[in-house]
N, C-alpha and C positions, 0 to 999 in steps of 0.2 A: 113525477114518479111516485111509486110506493115502496116504502123500505118497512124494515121490520126491527123493533126493539129486541132486548134480549130475552123478554116472555113471549114473543111473536105476536105483539100487540101493531097492527098496522097504523103507518104514519103517512100522511101526504107530504112529500118533499118539495118544493118549488124553488127553482132557481132562475135569478133575475140577472140579467146583464145589462151594464151600463157604459157606454163608452165614454173614457174619461181623455182619451189623447189619441193623437195618432198611433195605431198598432198596440194601444192598450185599453183593455176592459177591467171594469171592478166588476165582480160578480158576487151578488148576495142569495146564500142559500136560506130558506126559511121553513121550519117544521110547521106546518099551516094546522096540523092536527092539535099542537098544543101552543100554537102562536108563538114561539121562540125562535131565535136566530139558530141555526145550524152554523153558522160561520159564515166569514166575507173574505175574499181573496183577491188579487189582482193577476190577471193573465196577460203576457206580451207574447206579441207575434212578428214574425219577420216581414219584409216588405212584398214577401211572395204569398203572405197569409198563411203561412205553416204556425203552428205553434212552437215560440221559444222556451218559454217556462211559465212558471206559477211563482208569484211573491219574488220576484227577484233572483230565482233559482232556475237551475235545469230542469226541474220535477215536473212531470207532467201528472200527476195524481194529486187530487185534493183530499183532504182529510176534514171530515165534519164531523158534529156530534149533535145528535140527536136525545131530547131528555124522554126517558121512559117514563109510561104511563102504566096504571093500575098496577103498582109493585114491581114495576120492571126498575133494571138498573137506571141509576139517576142521568150517567152519561153513557149513552151508547155510541161508539166509535164507526164511521161509515167511511170506506175509502173509494172515491170515483177515480177511474183511470180516464182521463182524457187524449190519451195518445193515440193519434188516428181518427178521433171522433168530432176534432173542431179544426174548422179551416175559417179564417176571416177572409171574406170576399165583399163584394159590393153587390151581389144579385140578392134577391128573396131567398131565402132559406127557410127549412123548418127542422123541428129537434129531433124528427124521426121516431123509431121507435125504440126506447130504452130496454134495456134487459138488467133485470137484478137475479142475483143467487140465491136469494132467501125467499123463505116461504111461509104460510100461515100456520099455527099451530094447527095439529092433528091427533086424534087417538086412533089407536090399533082398531080395525074394523076387521081384518081377516089374514090369516098367513097361509104359505105355501110351502110345500116339501117337493123340492123338484127331483128329477131322475138324477141329476149329478150331485142331490145331497143338500146344496143349498136351500135355505129356508129363507123366503124373501116375506115380509111384512106389507101390508097395505093399509094406509091410514086415511082418515075422513077428509084429509086436505087432498086427496088423489094423488101423494107421492108414494112411491114405493121405498123401501130400504132393505138391503140385505142383513139378516141378523144374524144368519151364522151356517155353519155348514155341519152335516153328518159325514164323517168320515168312517172307513172300514180297517179291519186290522187284519192281518195276515200272519200265521204262525207257520214257523218249519214243521212242527208236529203238533197238528191241532188236538191229534188224541191224548196227547200230554197235559191239554187243559184239564182244570180242578172245578169241578161244577160248587156252585155256591148256592143252589137252588134258584127256582122261579126263573131259569132262563139264563140264569147271570153265571159267568165263567171266569177264572182269573189264571194268569200264568202262572207257571211252574218252572222248574229248571229243566224238567221233561218237555214242556211245549217251546221254550224258546221265547225270547223277547218278542213283543208286538211289533209288526212294520206295519205303520198307517199310511194310508193312502187314500185317494178318492174315486168312488165308484166307477166302473167302468175303464178304468186306467189301469194297464199293465196286467198283472195277474189277480187284481181285486176283482170281485163278484161285481154283479149290479145291483142298484137298489132301484125298485119300482115305487114311486110314488102312488099313493091310493088317492083315486080322483073322485 
């Protein structure tokens, strides 16, 4: 599977299982990118094939470490949850389709301001991320605002305090994104 270090460099993580006794397997994790071990551990199973635990504990997650490359942190911890993903049995099985929650690094390519005021950024790695939100302010007496010039206004004792909210909700106006 592909995993990423602290700077987004991709590493290939290979996991090998070796049966060492009835209901017991030694597992070796190897970072093929750097050629180093990511960790070894022992998994124990019940007679029905369900996972008992790892390294003699009831824990069902394994903690691995990959060595960073190209200036990344020397030791990047990775946790793999084995709960519900492993079953010891006597039939031919396959690893399936592993998933991971990391992604390659990316540079901002564009941003969008939506009608609710949310600002989303799109990156070169095909990821999108919420960057912020524009909110609107309402005053009990808008005529009491003081002009600061260049369409800038400030609250006064006559205008009252600003009540801040999201566009289109309650008494707040709408925000139209320029497309």
